[in-house]
C-alpha positions, 0 to 999 in steps of 0.5 A: 780063791787066792788073791795075789797082792801086787807089792810094787804098789806105793799104797794099798787102796781098796775100791769097792763097788760097781763095774759096768760096760759103757757103750759110748757114742759121740754126736754133734748134738743130742737127737730129737725124739723119733730120729735116728742119728748116724755117727762113728762106731762107739767106744766100748769101755769098762766103767763104773764109779768104783772102777773108774776111781781105781783106775785113776788111783792105779795111774798115780800109784802103779796099781789098785785093788778092786772088789767088784762083781764080774761073774761069768758072762760074755764080757768077762774076758774083756773086763779082765783084760782091761784090768790087766792093762790098767794094773788093777788087781781084780777081786771078783766077789762072785767069780764062779757065778753066771751074772749079766754085766751092767751095761750103760748106753752113753751119748756124749755131745761135742761140748762134753755133756753126756746122757747115760741110760743104765740099770741097777745091779741085782742082789749078790751072794758073795763068795768071800768074806769081807774079813778075808778080803781085808786080810789079803789086801790090808788096805790103807784106804777104802772107797765105796760107791754105795752099790752092793749095799750089804757087802759095802756096809760090812767093808765100811764097818771093818775099815772103821774098826781098824782105823782105815779111812773110809771114803764114800762116792756120794754122786746121788742119794741112795737109801743105804747111805743112811747106814753107810754114812755111820762108818764114813770118814770122808764124803765126796759129793756131787752137786746133785747129792741131796739127802732127804730134807736137804735142799742146799749145799749147807744142808748137805754139809750139816747133814753129813756132820750130823752123821759123824762124817768129819770131812766132806766136799762137793764138786760142782763141775767147772766151779770151785769145790766146796769143802767142810773139815770139822768146823771149817768150811771153804772152797778150792778153785778149779782150773779152767780147761777145755771139756772134751768128755765129762764121762767118769770125771767125778770118779777120777776125782775120787780116785786121785783124792784117795791117792793124794790123801795117803801121799800128803795126809791133807784133806784140802790139799 
């Protein structure tokens, strides 16, 4: 299974994790129980934390590498066409296997809030080794969203051994993070990310530092982003803007961060 590297990319960013099919409805208000709401036809989109981050990175970088699970199903061509349109070099680690897509039902209200109903992926049997993946891509940075734990942990281990920055999308606590954080350089967390026995953002920063994570940040929607770099803590103001849709906002932050971290070599900037 040959993977064609796109040499026009400025940087080689590797994103590892989940790809979903997002079926998104827009409504004026969230429906009450036992009601039926008529609205316009939904948007049917390719999404997922690592995938959205790869798209943001690709927009800035003229391309990105994505290792994910697509497999053979009714959405395969739809997903592959979307990746061609967004200049994503897809590496499907279960390419020849029949697998159901991960589907997310999304309801977005007119103020930008959204509710998502989805499910976790099942176990996988990768058709390619992590070493071969890295040999093909030779990544300069890697972002993992925590899904497909065994494969992701192997990616983090190999990246760490080769001094490749490892960035973790810490949207919510997952049990595999206990192992994954051992190989993490940078954790970008949502305000809802609380590891066991953590009840405040200070607790989160202390927890991450105790695991050897040298740089971490916590995004808080429209509020400033908190960060910790070594012993230094601070915050970065967020520009006020009109919110249309918050779906994937954190994912795009992660992808943009990876690009600018390579571009500027500066965590805070």
